N, C-alpha and C positions, 0 to 999 in steps of 0.2 A: 508726504507729498497731500497728502489728504485732512492731515491736521489743519498744515498751513491753512487752506479751501478754510475750514471750519475757522479759525481765528478772522481770518479776513471777513467771512461772511456775518459773523458774531461781532466785530465790530461795527460795519457797515451799519448792521442791524442796529444796536446800541446808538450809535450816531445818528442815526435818524430822526430819532427821540427830538436833537437838537435843531433839527430844520425846521423854521417854519414856514416856509413856501411849500403849500400842498402838492404840487406837481413834484419837485425835487424829493421829498418826502415822501413821494409814493415810487418813485425811480431808485432810490436809493435800498427802500424797503425789500424791493421788488430784486432789485441784484442781491442783495444779501440774503434772502430767503434761497434765492436761485443757487446759492454756494452753497448755503446748508442743507438746501435739496440733494446737492451733489452728494455730499457728505456721507450725510444719513441714507442716503441710497446707498453708497460701499458698505457703510457697515451695518447694513439691515436692520435700522430699526424704525417698524413698521410708523410707533406716533412721529416720530423727527418728520418721516417722509410726508405724512398725510398732513401733518399741522404745517410744513413748511408752502405744502402745493395747494393748498387751503390759501395762505397767505399772499400767495405769489400770484394764484388767479385773478383773487379778489384785486389785488395794487393792476395787475395786467389788464382787468376789466376797466377797472375807472381811468387808467390810462388813455386806452382808447377809446371810452368817454369823451376824456378831454379832450381827445386831439379831434376827431367828430365832430365837437359843437366849436371849436374852433378852426376849424377847417370851414364850417355853417357861417361864423361871423368873419372870416377873409371873404368869404366868394360873395357873401350880404354888404360887403363895404366897396368889394370891385362892383357889383352890380349896380350900387346905391351912388358911386362917384364916376364921371367921367376920368379917364384916362389924361394922362397929361396928352399923350399925340393928339387924340379926337380935341383938347381944347386949341392948340396950334395950330390946326388945320383949317378950324372955323373961322379962327379970328383974322 
């Protein structure tokens, strides 16, 4: 079972090199490294655990940062543009 997890994780991590969109690249790497982290934790290889944990945390940080920036941008658009309901009631 853990060997399958490692192969899937490795495939996702290698496949991430072919992704051009940064969001999807980071998400794929996060998923792949999560699977590899589980595998290396199970077979008790500290180098694998630490390296995959670090890459996982780095990608998680940038995904959270991306979500925060996007949320702020969407809120700015909502504040700047009046809603459709307001436009119809004023006319």
